C-alpha positions, 0 to 999 in steps of 0.5 A: 472735563472739570466745567461740565462736571462742576455743571453736574454739581450745581445742577443738581444741588439747585434742584435738590437731588442727591448724585445717587437721585440723578444717576437712578433717574437717568438709569445709571450705576451710582459709580457711573455717575460718580465718574462724570461728576468728579470729572474722571470721565465724561458720557457719550452722547445718549448719556449726556442727553439722559442727564440734561433731561435729569436734570431740565437743562440742555447738553449745551448748558452742562458742556460749556458756560457755568450754569447761571443762577436762576430765580426761584419762580425759573428753579420751581419749574424746572424743579418740576419739570425734572420730576414729571419726568419719571412719573407714570401716566396715572401719577401724571393724571393725578399731579395734572389735576392738582395743578389745575385745581391749584390754579383754578384757585387762584384766578 
C-alpha cells in the first residue's frame, strides 16, 4: 500500500493538484481520498480508475513501480489532459479554439 500512496502523492504534486482537488475531481470525499494517500486503505477498482483518470495516468502506474520523473513538455501535456477531463462541453470548445490559435501562430 505504501507504494500506491507514494505514487498518488507524487503524481498529484507533478500535476500541481492538492489532495482536495484530486478528491473533488474523482468524486470522492477528502477524507476517503486522504485514506488512500496516507496508505491506510486502497480503493476498489472503479475508484482506482477514476483517480487514475484524474491524475492522467494508468492504474498500473499507480499500483506498481514508482512513477518516473517526466520531462517538462510531457508534464504540460498531461496537466492539460487532466484539466480537460473536468470541463463542460462549452468550455472544451473555448479551449479548442485557443489551442488552435496558438498552433496556427507557431507555424
